[in-house]
Each structure stands twice: as C-alpha cells, then as structure tokens.
C-alpha positions in Angstrom: 0.0 0.0 0.0 1.0 3.6 -0.5 1.9 5.4 2.8 3.8 8.5 4.0 6.6 7.4 6.4 9.9 8.5 7.8 13.2 6.6 8.2 14.8 9.2 10.4 13.7 12.2 12.5 14.0 15.7 11.1 12.3 18.3 8.9 9.5 18.0 6.4 11.9 16.6 3.8 12.0 13.4 5.8 8.5 12.5 4.7 8.6 10.0 1.9 5.9 8.2 -0.1 6.6 4.5 0.3 5.2 1.2 -0.7 4.7 -0.7 2.6 2.9 -3.9 3.6 -0.8 -3.5 4.2 -1.9 -4.1 7.8 -3.4 -7.3 9.1 -6.7 -7.4 11.0 -6.5 -8.7 14.7 -9.7 -10.2 16.2 -10.6 -6.9 18.1 -9.8 -4.6 15.1 -11.2 -3.3 11.9 -9.2 -2.3 8.8 -10.2 1.0 7.3 -9.7 1.9 3.7 -8.5 5.5 4.3 -10.0 8.2 2.1 -8.6 11.2 4.0 -6.3 11.8 7.0 -6.0 14.7 9.3 -2.7 16.6 9.8 -1.8 18.0 13.2 1.0 19.3 15.3 1.4 15.8 16.9 2.4 14.5 13.5 5.1 17.3 13.3 6.4 16.4 16.7 6.6 12.7 15.8 8.5 13.6 12.6 10.9 15.8 14.6 11.4 13.1 17.3 10.2 15.3 20.1 7.2 13.0 20.7 8.0 9.4 20.8 6.1 6.2 21.7 7.7 3.2 23.2 8.5 0.7 20.5 8.6 3.0 17.5 10.5 1.6 14.6 11.4 2.9 11.1 9.9 3.1 8.6 7.3 4.9 10.7 4.0 5.8 9.1 2.7 9.1 10.4 -0.9 10.2 11.1 -3.2 9.8 14.1 -6.7 10.2 12.5 -8.6 9.4 9.4 -11.9 8.9 7.7 -12.7 6.0 5.4 -14.6 2.8 4.8 -14.3 -0.4 6.7 -12.8 -3.1 4.5 -12.2 -5.9 7.1 -13.8 -6.7 10.4 -12.0 -8.8 13.1 -13.6 -12.1 14.3 -14.4 -10.7 17.8 -15.9 -7.4 16.6 -19.7 -6.8 16.6 -21.7 -3.8 15.5 -19.4 -2.8 12.7 -19.7 -4.0 9.1 -17.7 -3.9 5.9 -18.6 -0.9 3.8 -19.5 1.4 6.8 -18.2 4.9 6.6 -16.2 5.6 9.8 -13.8 8.0 11.5 -11.1 7.1 14.0 -8.1 8.3 15.9 -5.3 6.4 17.6 -1.9 7.0 19.0 -0.1 3.7 19.3 3.0 2.1 17.9 2.6 0.7 14.4 -0.6 2.5 13.6 -0.3 5.4 11.1 -3.1 7.0 9.2 -1.1 8.6 6.3 -1.7 5.3 4.4 -4.2 3.6 2.2 -5.2 1.2 4.9 -5.0 1.3 8.7 -5.9 -1.4 11.3 -7.4 0.1 14.5 -9.1 -1.2 17.7 -12.9 -1.4 17.0 -13.8 0.5 20.1 -12.0 3.6 18.9 -14.1 3.8 15.7 -17.3 5.8 15.2 -19.7 6.2 12.3 -18.7 9.2 10.1 -21.1 12.1 10.1 -23.6 11.4 7.3 -23.6 15.2 6.5 -19.9 15.4 5.8 -17.7 14.1 3.0 -14.5 12.2 3.9 -12.3 15.3 3.8 -14.4 17.1 6.3 -14.9 14.0 8.4 -11.2 13.5 8.7 -10.9 17.0 10.3 -13.0 16.0 13.3 -11.4 13.2 15.4 -8.3 14.6 17.2 -9.4 18.3 17.3 -12.9 17.3 18.2 -11.9 15.0 21.0 -9.4 17.6 22.3 -11.9 20.3 22.4 -14.6 18.1 23.9 -12.4 16.8 26.7 -11.0 20.3 27.4 -14.4 21.9 27.6 -16.4 19.2 29.4 -13.9 17.1 31.3 -10.9 19.3 32.3 -12.3 22.8 32.5 -15.9 21.6 33.3 -17.3 24.8 31.8 -20.7 26.0 33.0 -23.4 28.3 31.6 -22.6 31.9 32.4 -18.9 31.4 32.9 -16.2 33.3 30.9 -13.6 31.4 28.8 -10.6 32.7 26.9 -9.4 30.5 23.9 -6.0 31.5 22.5 -5.1 30.6 19.0 -8.8 30.1 18.4 -8.7 29.9 14.6 -7.0 26.5 14.5 -8.6 23.1 14.3 -9.1 22.7 18.0 -10.0 26.3 18.7 -12.8 26.5 16.2 -14.5 23.5 17.6 -13.9 24.6 21.2 -15.5 27.9 20.5 -18.7 26.2 19.3 -18.8 23.7 22.2 -18.4 26.4 24.8 -20.9 28.7 23.1 -23.5 25.8 23.1 -23.2 25.6 26.8 -23.9 29.3 27.2 -20.3 30.3 28.0 -19.1 33.8 27.2 -16.2 33.1 24.8 -13.3 35.4 24.3 -10.8 34.5 21.6 -7.4 35.6 20.3 -6.8 35.4 16.6 -5.7 37.5 13.7 -8.3 40.1 12.6 -8.9 38.3 9.3 -10.4 35.3 11.3 -12.6 37.5 13.5 -15.8 37.3 11.4 -15.6 33.5 11.1 -15.0 33.1 14.9 -17.9 35.5 15.7 -20.1 33.4 13.5 -19.1 30.3 15.5 -20.1 31.9 18.8 -17.2 34.1 20.0 -18.4 37.1 22.0 -15.1 39.0 22.4 -12.4 39.0 19.7 -8.8 40.2 20.2 -6.2 40.6 17.5 -3.1 39.3 19.2 -0.9 40.9 16.6 -2.2 44.4 17.3 -3.1 44.2 21.0 -1.6 42.8 24.2 -4.4 40.3 24.8 -3.8 39.9 28.5 -4.1 43.7 29.1 -7.3 43.7 26.9 -8.9 40.9 28.9 -7.9 42.4 32.2 -9.4 45.8 31.2 -12.7 44.2 30.2 -12.8 41.7 33.1 -10.9 43.3 36.1 -12.0 40.6 38.5 -10.6 37.9 36.2 -12.2 35.3 34.0 -13.1 31.7 34.9 -11.0 29.7 32.6 -8.5 29.6 29.7 -8.1 27.0 26.9 -4.6 27.7 25.5 -3.9 26.5 22.0 -0.6 28.3 21.6 1.7 27.5 24.5 4.9 29.2 25.6 4.7 32.8 26.5 1.0 33.0 25.5 0.1 30.3 28.0 2.1 32.1 30.7 0.4 35.4 30.0 -3.0 33.7 29.9 -2.6 32.8 33.6 -2.6 36.6 34.4 -6.3 37.0 33.3 -7.7 34.0 35.3 -9.4 34.8 38.6 -8.1 33.3 41.8 -9.1 29.6 41.9 -9.9 29.6 38.2 -8.8 27.0 35.6 -6.3 26.9 32.8 -5.6 24.0 30.4 -3.1 24.1 27.5 -2.9 21.6 24.6 0.6 22.6 23.8 3.0 23.0 26.8 3.3 24.2 30.3 7.0 25.1 30.1 6.6 28.8 31.0 3.5 28.4 33.2 3.9 28.6 37.0 1.0 27.7 39.3 -0.3 30.7 41.2 -3.3 32.0 43.1 -4.9 28.6 43.6 -4.8 27.9 39.9 -3.5 24.5 38.9 -2.7 24.6 35.2 -3.3 21.4 33.3 -1.7 20.0 30.1 -4.1 18.0 28.0 -3.3 15.2 25.6 -6.5 14.0 24.0 -7.7 10.5 24.7 -9.0 8.3 21.8 -12.6 7.5 22.6 -15.1 6.0 20.1 -18.1 6.9 22.2 -17.2 10.6 22.3 -16.5 10.5 18.6 -20.1 9.3 18.2 -21.4 12.2 20.3 -19.4 14.6 18.1 -20.9 13.0 15.0 -24.4 13.6 16.4 -23.6 17.2 17.0 -22.3 17.6 13.4 -25.4 15.8 11.9 -27.8 17.9 13.9 -26.2 21.2 12.8 -24.8 22.0 16.2 -21.2 21.7 15.2 -19.3 22.5 12.0 -15.7 21.7 10.8 -13.8 24.0 8.6 -11.0 23.0 6.2 -8.0 25.3 5.8 -6.4 23.4 2.9 -6.4 19.9 1.3 -3.2 18.3 0.0 -2.8 15.0 -1.9 -1.0 12.3 0.1 2.2 12.8 -1.8 2.3 16.5 -0.7 2.3 15.6 3.0 5.5 17.6 3.5 3.9 20.8 2.1 0.8 20.1 4.4 3.1 20.0 7.5 4.9 23.1 6.4 1.6 24.9 6.1 0.7 23.7 9.6 3.9 24.9 11.1 3.3 28.5 9.9 0.4 28.6 12.4 -1.6 30.8 10.1 -4.2 28.2 9.1 -7.9 28.6 9.7 -9.4 25.3 10.6 -8.0 21.9 9.6 -5.4 20.7 7.1 -6.2 17.4 5.5 -4.6 14.9 3.2 -6.6 13.4 0.4 -5.9 9.8 -0.4 -8.5 9.3 -3.2 -10.6 11.5 -5.4 
C-alpha cells in the first residue's frame, strides 16, 4: 500500500511516499480503507522526534486520525460492518493513518457524520476530542462562565468555540483580525487581534475581577500570559505545553493530551449531523504532498484543519 513514512527524524523533507505492507486485522480490530487523513502538530512532533512512543520503529508511518470505509472486520468485533463509513483516531505504535489502509481497535471507531464528505470528516477526530475533553472534562465549563481561547482559529480552537458557546459560556478569543468574522459566526463574544493588542491587558481591562478559565492552543509565552487573566481559583488548560507556566493564586494549570474515545466521537458525529457543530477545512493536500501540508501547519496561520486526500 502507499503510505507516507519517515526513516529518520528531522524536517518535512524526511516525509517519503513509500510502498509498505498492508496491515493485518486482529480479532478486536477493523481495517479502514483510508479516504482522508487529518494533519496535526502531533504529526510534526513525531516527525521531529520530540514526541516518541515506546517501541517506535522505522519506517514509521505518520498520522493519528482518518476517515474512510471499513474493509475488514475482526472475528471478535460486533456492531461494525464492511462498507460502513467511519472516523477514527489512535496514538499507538505501528498505527499510522497517512496510508491507504490502517488497522485500528474497533472500540475507537465511530460512524462518520452522514452530512460530511470524507475530507471534512477527517478533520474531526483529534481536534474534536481535544476540544470536547477540554471543555467538558478538564475545564468543566458551566453556563454563564467566561472562557478565553487562545489561537482560536485553528482546528481545536474553532471546535472549542462552538462547544463552549453551546453551553452558554461567554467566549473570548485571540486570533488575527482576518479570522474574527468567522469566529464570531461560530459563537465568540469578544475578539482580540493578538498581533495588534496585548491580549492579557485587553482581557484584564474588560474583566478586572478575572475570568473563569482559559483554553490555550498556543503554548509558551502565550500560555504564561494567559494565567494573568484568570481569577483566583480559576482554571487553565493548555494543549501545547506548560514550560513557562507557574501555578499561582490557587490555579493548577493542566496539560491536556487528548484520549482516543469512540463513544465521544459518536457524540461529536451527532452534533455535526444535527447542525450544532461544524468543521472548517483550511487546505487539502494530496497524500504525496504531505511535506507541504506539514509546512503549512507549522506557519500557524491556518484557519481550521489541514487534511490529506488519499483518493478522489
């Protein structure tokens, strides 16, 4: 099968189109014929060698999420059939989604939204689960609370804005001004252009007593400055890093790595199909242009999700 893999860690030039063996199907797995695969910063970190999983071997196929059609079903699997359109995300050794086929545990699979094509469906799993788990499980946002989302125009941010707004949360976002109309349409109430304004000062001026929570999608200095705007005893979660964040004022900052979860994916599918949640594609690249896709991602100027197309 065709797949994008690396034989050494490094830059985007390490990504190569290879002909590799197709996966076999274990009793508790299904094999998915991949139609589209999502591209995320976790893929970049794996390529760079800054995020490793025990037992990794070269050649290493990249990719943690995909949308496609079930082509094999394991002997112990029930409730899933060959030919079903599905979405899935994993992070485990030997499972890479930048490939024509991928074998995954059946419990991590969910039906693809019927209202989306494969390209849009592939944009949902990792970012959707990250946003879902941040808003509902870690931050435990409640109606009437105030939430700041930094880097809100990216894949996770755009979904988090919608999930929080659905709850009746007052959502503040940082993003470049060109993305403000889109984020306002998704439910953002206050919009700050981080390139033109010191966002922490702007939030403090508007909310002198502090806000309830922050979802940081940028990391570094942005995460550290975000802590300044949180009220005593408030919450902060980052999906990037906590390297510059020091706990203070009864605030215990959290670093979130998403958890693959088929049931939560199914909940997200329902929200999509009932019109309560939308996904937005920034750009679509053919599989063989995976290096350009990751380069686009690393600029951090994308709006929504970058996706690889494996078939027309």
